[in-house]
VOGU-3710 file (C-alpha; in Angstrom, 3 decimals, decimal comma):
1> mhfsarllhv> 0,949/13,891/-6,738  -0,984/11,560/-8,146  -4,495/11,495/-9,679  -6,366/8,621/-10,730  -7,037/5,139/-11,757  -10,244/2,464/-12,236  -11,922/-0,472/-11,061  -11,401/-3,536/-12,846  -14,735/-5,762/-13,365  -18,474/-5,043/-12,448
11> rpsarlirrq> -20,570/-7,254/-10,002  -22,949/-5,579/-7,815  -20,971/-4,477/-4,711  -18,016/-4,242/-6,571  -15,599/-4,923/-9,325  -13,692/-7,866/-9,455  -11,583/-10,490/-10,871  -11,843/-14,065/-10,259  -9,756/-16,887/-11,719  -9,720/-20,218/-10,686
21> tpawtasfst> -6,162/-21,036/-11,067  -3,763/-22,879/-8,239  -0,408/-20,625/-7,821  -0,022/-18,068/-5,667  3,117/-16,523/-7,646  3,303/-15,299/-10,781  5,470/-13,636/-13,205  5,794/-9,597/-13,792  6,715/-9,179/-16,923  6,939/-5,743/-17,959
31> aidtstsrst> 9,137/-3,103/-19,576  10,225/-1,519/-16,282  11,443/-5,295/-14,780  14,711/-6,749/-16,213  16,451/-7,439/-13,126  17,282/-10,605/-11,539  18,430/-9,357/-8,434  17,146/-10,752/-4,835  17,521/-7,428/-3,810  14,595/-4,652/-4,169
41> inqdeishfs> 16,386/-1,863/-2,290  17,281/0,794/-4,810  20,538/2,385/-2,427  19,552/5,923/-4,341  16,295/6,038/-3,709  16,846/5,063/-0,206  19,370/8,042/0,414  16,758/9,979/-1,505  13,491/9,435/1,238  16,109/9,327/3,782
51> klsalwwdeq> 17,239/12,803/3,515  13,419/13,635/3,607  12,759/12,005/6,784  12,512/14,761/8,666  9,444/16,002/7,304  7,059/13,177/7,310  5,168/15,087/9,543  4,829/18,138/8,746  0,837/17,941/6,982  1,951/21,451/4,865
61> gefqmlhrmn> 5,426/20,133/3,403  6,781/17,432/1,339  4,285/14,815/2,212  1,665/17,261/2,706  -0,445/14,671/-0,636  0,248/11,617/1,281  -1,300/13,102/4,583  -4,467/13,762/2,665  -4,320/10,306/0,783  -4,270/8,856/4,113
71> ptrvkfmrek> -7,866/8,753/5,005  -8,818/7,415/1,593  -6,305/4,575/1,624  -7,451/3,813/5,000  -11,175/3,768/4,540  -10,970/1,667/1,131  -8,984/-0,935/3,265  -11,651/-0,903/5,913  -14,660/-0,926/3,777  -12,901/-4,309/1,709
81> lteialeddv> -11,886/-6,150/4,643  -15,620/-5,408/6,208  -17,555/-6,297/2,744  -15,010/-9,844/2,380  -15,641/-10,690/6,013  -19,261/-10,274/5,756  -19,465/-12,658/2,317  -17,461/-14,955/4,425  -19,961/-14,575/6,985  -23,587/-13,693/6,132
91> sasihttevl> -24,722/-13,716/9,506  -21,794/-11,688/11,628  -21,981/-8,486/12,775  -19,398/-6,043/11,359  -18,874/-2,549/11,142  -16,146/-1,143/9,657  -14,432/0,257/12,609  -13,894/-2,440/13,713  -12,721/-4,909/11,207  -9,132/-4,543/11,582
101> rgrrvldvgc> -9,105/-5,182/15,433  -6,911/-8,075/16,356  -5,658/-8,619/12,909  -1,946/-9,199/12,097  -0,519/-5,957/9,341  2,267/-5,463/7,911  2,991/-2,135/6,200  5,820/-2,156/3,921  7,819/0,760/3,093  6,450/2,676/6,229
111> gggllsesla> 7,943/5,728/5,445  7,341/7,691/8,952  4,288/5,978/9,573  1,449/7,750/8,325  -0,314/4,483/7,252  0,555/2,503/10,487  -0,434/4,592/13,605  -3,674/5,187/11,335  -3,947/1,056/11,660  -2,590/0,766/14,785
121> rlgahtigid> -5,282/2,686/16,631  -7,947/0,977/14,682  -7,195/-2,389/16,814  -4,598/-3,691/13,905  -1,144/-5,621/15,582  0,688/-3,839/13,354  4,772/-4,013/12,016  5,559/-1,003/10,101  9,099/-1,824/7,969  11,097/0,404/6,035
131> asssnisias> 14,823/0,100/4,649  15,537/3,751/5,692  16,876/3,618/8,913  15,930/7,521/9,125  12,528/6,953/8,227  11,986/4,399/10,959  13,829/6,309/13,375  11,556/9,390/12,870  7,978/7,148/12,605  9,133/5,721/16,178
141> lhasadpals> 9,754/9,085/16,995  6,284/9,996/16,179  4,540/7,104/17,388  6,347/7,443/20,895  4,162/10,392/21,750  1,529/8,501/22,039  1,097/5,976/24,669  -1,674/4,274/22,902  0,760/3,392/20,389  2,969/0,618/22,145
151> astdsadskr> 4,404/-2,473/20,949  2,397/-4,282/23,850  -0,495/-6,500/22,444  -2,136/-7,529/26,171  -4,659/-9,677/25,924  -6,980/-8,379/27,824  -7,565/-5,641/26,152  -8,615/-6,980/22,531  -9,914/-3,746/21,054  -5,923/-2,302/21,063
161> gsltykhtsv> -3,986/-2,216/18,545  0,072/-2,133/18,981  2,945/-0,779/16,800  6,356/-1,826/15,984  8,701/-0,733/13,601  11,505/-2,759/12,121  14,274/-1,548/9,715  14,476/-4,248/7,215  13,674/-5,407/3,656  10,251/-7,153/2,579
171> edllaevgpa> 12,276/-10,135/1,922  14,701/-10,341/4,701  11,746/-9,763/6,862  10,315/-12,991/5,003  13,659/-15,195/5,648  12,599/-14,137/9,036  9,463/-15,336/10,069  8,320/-17,224/6,886  5,482/-16,800/4,388  1,651/-16,525/5,645
181> sfdvvcsmev> 2,504/-14,711/8,305  0,131/-11,626/8,257  -3,740/-11,270/7,686  -2,922/-8,370/5,811  0,216/-6,848/3,858  0,136/-3,612/2,640  2,428/-1,230/0,769  1,220/2,263/-0,394  3,580/4,347/-3,098  6,184/2,177/-2,699
191> lehvdnprgf> 6,498/-0,122/-5,722  7,346/2,540/-7,888  10,208/3,111/-5,799  12,052/-0,131/-5,610  14,180/-2,593/-7,861  13,244/-6,097/-8,989  9,332/-5,194/-8,851  8,613/-8,807/-9,339  10,605/-10,154/-6,128  8,950/-7,464/-4,310
201> lsscaqlvkp> 5,890/-8,439/-5,141  6,477/-12,267/-4,753  7,933/-11,343/-1,531  4,753/-9,114/-0,366  2,513/-11,754/-1,447  4,216/-14,795/0,392  3,819/-13,153/3,567  0,118/-12,904/3,184  -1,881/-15,805/4,954  -4,379/-18,289/3,480
211> gghlflstia> -7,284/-16,043/3,202  -5,514/-12,790/3,630  -5,046/-9,688/2,030  -2,948/-7,689/-0,145  -3,258/-3,833/-0,772  -0,850/-1,991/-2,715  -1,011/1,527/-4,531  0,674/2,838/-6,825  1,163/5,044/-10,457  0,127/4,420/-13,975
221> rtplayliti> 3,271/5,105/-16,283  1,411/7,191/-18,795  1,811/10,726/-20,531  -0,322/12,095/-17,831  0,960/10,609/-15,273  4,441/11,696/-16,232  2,796/15,401/-16,440  1,250/15,368/-13,289  3,718/13,712/-10,607  6,927/14,860/-12,514
231> faaedvlqrv> 6,568/17,774/-14,763  4,030/19,647/-12,568  4,652/18,708/-9,521  8,277/17,998/-9,501  9,360/20,545/-12,075  7,055/23,538/-11,761  5,504/23,288/-8,540  8,101/22,323/-6,903  5,568/20,501/-4,483  7,716/17,583/-4,000
241> skgthtyskf> 11,452/17,126/-4,377  13,128/16,493/-8,158  14,186/13,303/-8,242  11,015/11,605/-6,333  9,669/9,961/-8,997  11,117/8,049/-11,587  9,055/7,626/-14,439  10,394/4,029/-16,143  9,418/2,734/-12,473  5,662/3,639/-12,833
251> vnprelegff> 3,643/0,194/-13,252  0,179/0,289/-15,510  -2,676/-1,382/-13,803  -2,376/-4,032/-16,572  0,954/-4,771/-15,734  0,053/-5,262/-11,829  -2,985/-7,567/-13,038  -0,844/-9,410/-14,813  1,582/-10,313/-11,935  -1,307/-11,823/-10,372
261> rtytgeserp> -3,073/-13,558/-13,371  -2,599/-17,049/-11,822  -3,658/-16,118/-8,255  -6,857/-17,228/-7,249  -9,448/-15,791/-5,284  -10,033/-12,227/-5,982  -8,875/-9,349/-7,118  -10,147/-5,266/-7,219  -8,088/-1,681/-8,475  -10,056/1,546/-7,506
271> gmiytpwnge> -8,824/4,481/-8,722  -8,294/7,961/-6,668  -8,956/11,683/-8,017  -7,413/14,788/-6,313  -10,018/17,071/-5,467  -7,780/20,817/-5,619  -10,633/22,665/-4,221  -11,217/21,107/-1,010  -7,656/19,197/-1,062  -9,033/15,942/-0,584
281> wtlaprgagw> -8,609/12,241/-2,231  -11,551/10,052/-2,959  -12,154/6,591/-4,837  -12,809/7,071/-8,525  -16,602/6,566/-9,766  -17,144/2,950/-11,377  -16,958/2,935/-15,264  -14,398/6,265/-15,554  -12,320/4,821/-17,920  -9,938/7,697/-18,055
291> tencnylfwv> -8,956/7,412/-14,080  -6,695/4,612/-14,439  -4,018/6,800/-15,963  -2,367/8,011/-13,081  -2,885/6,684/-9,221  -4,342/3,838/-8,197  -5,080/1,345/-5,491  -4,822/-2,594/-5,697  -6,422/-5,325/-3,508  -5,691/-9,669/-4,135
301> rrph> -6,941/-11,889/-1,803  -5,020/-15,346/-1,259  -6,873/-18,392/-1,360  -7,885/-20,033/1,385
//
């Protein structure tokens, strides 16, 4: 159960960072990143979520908050992609309901497929990957109940998306398909569960095509985040299983910004706020400085 973060810099349509430097990879020097191992997989984390895999599609259970968060994450992705597409071509006629059609999208750490299914239904050719075979099995089983969610990419139906799942890690997929393979790469609520976050982010970034987009969400490493996501959610309310979160693996917005500081192009980090009286997540209002202290989204574009 996560709470909030804020946007980074201001312009009329969004708060952005623009930097004119040449690299598309960067260092990630944070207190939580000391690993030099190539693998980003934490076997304890995989074991933990594998045991919970059967609960992914219980909207009132362990993953209730992710079900409620999903519409807000998708909304942000659609609106950001539409905004950038219109900036690239001011004469274009693009709507948020159409902006994902035909795009090749990778969902890293897809879990039971909550986000992957949503993206496929919006017309994206989606690949969901997860290091847990149990998660992939549950995701595949759930998708199989909907004939519209097939692996087919029939060119005769350009409005229809597709969905494929693979049991693999992001670094192994990068070795398999090569860099610059996807229009959009997303990894939601995953970064705080991996080993070697620098390597994880680097692999995700390398998979993005020039001009493409990387979307992330994670949790800030603050006392407020500990209070909400661990003490309240795990210990007191027991809304999520004990051991789901590890405080030392949370990533502050400025640390994530630091990883991308030598990227060219633009980035943005809006936060999300959970309102318990209606059970919904919303993007945080601009200028609300307190909102960067728990949950936030992050978007960055790879330069052409």
